[in-house]
C-alpha positions in Angstrom: -5.4 7.9 2.6 -4.8 11.6 2.6 -3.2 13.8 0.2 0.7 13.9 0.6 1.8 17.3 2.0 4.0 19.6 0.0 7.6 19.8 0.3 7.3 23.0 2.2 4.7 21.6 4.6 6.8 18.6 5.2 9.7 20.7 6.1 7.6 22.8 8.3 6.2 19.8 10.2 9.5 18.3 10.5 10.9 21.5 11.9 8.1 21.8 14.6 9.0 21.1 18.2 6.1 19.0 19.1 7.1 18.5 22.7 7.1 22.2 23.2 3.6 22.6 21.7 2.2 19.6 23.7 3.7 21.3 27.0 1.8 24.5 26.3 -0.9 25.3 28.9 -4.2 26.8 28.1 -2.9 30.2 29.3 0.1 30.0 26.9 -2.2 29.4 24.1 -4.6 32.0 25.2 -1.6 34.5 25.3 -0.7 33.5 21.7 -4.2 33.9 20.4 -4.5 37.4 22.2 -1.3 38.4 20.6 -2.4 37.4 17.1 -5.1 40.0 15.7 -6.0 37.4 12.9 -6.9 34.5 15.3 -10.5 33.8 16.1 -11.4 33.8 19.8 -12.3 30.7 21.6 -16.0 30.8 22.0 -16.5 27.5 23.7 -18.2 27.6 27.2 -16.2 26.4 30.0 -16.9 22.8 31.5 -16.4 22.4 35.1 -15.0 18.7 35.1 -14.6 18.7 38.8 -18.1 19.6 39.4 -19.4 17.0 36.9 -17.0 14.3 38.6 -18.4 15.3 42.0 -21.8 15.2 40.9 -21.6 11.5 39.9 -19.7 10.9 43.4 -16.3 9.6 41.8 -12.8 10.0 42.6 -10.6 11.1 39.7 -9.4 7.6 39.1 -12.9 6.2 39.1 -14.3 8.7 36.9 -11.3 8.3 34.5 -11.8 4.6 34.3 -15.7 4.6 34.0 -15.6 7.2 31.0 -12.4 6.1 29.4 -10.3 9.1 30.0 -6.7 9.0 31.4 -6.4 10.0 35.0 -3.7 12.5 33.9 -6.1 14.1 31.6 -8.9 14.4 34.2 -6.2 15.9 36.5 -5.1 18.4 34.0 -8.7 19.5 33.2 -9.3 19.9 36.9 -6.4 22.0 37.9 -6.8 24.1 34.7 -3.6 23.1 32.8 -5.7 21.9 29.9 -9.4 22.4 28.7 -11.4 19.6 27.2 -12.2 20.2 23.6 -14.1 18.4 20.7 -15.1 15.0 21.5 -14.0 15.2 25.2 -16.5 18.1 25.5 -19.4 16.2 24.1 -18.6 13.2 26.3 -18.6 15.5 29.3 -21.9 17.0 28.5 -23.3 13.7 28.0 -21.9 12.6 31.5 -23.5 15.6 33.0 -26.9 14.9 31.4 -27.0 11.0 32.1 -24.0 9.5 33.9 -25.4 6.1 34.5 -26.8 5.8 30.8 -23.3 6.8 29.5 -21.6 4.4 31.8 -23.9 1.5 30.7 -23.3 2.3 27.0 -19.5 2.6 27.4 -19.6 -0.7 29.3 -21.6 -2.5 26.6 -19.3 -1.3 23.8 
């Protein structure tokens, strides 16, 4: 189990409006990063989720089900409201490289 946060950290977490943060778009986040001179730029390359999905010949619902994403997440990625990050980026690169192999691996798991 992790270390217990300090009192100040616990208060800051409790005072955070998580719904507002969750509702932020990538454009909102980019504006905040641009306004903060101490923030590191996002160096990740864009991933075209729609192109990957179309290349495997699936609807959004089929793609989401086959690769264990929520359909809402796929929709948000495709319309640019959110960007895939971390493990999702890795999974999307794997889908692009070997869609059938990954589908078999996920089905076997």
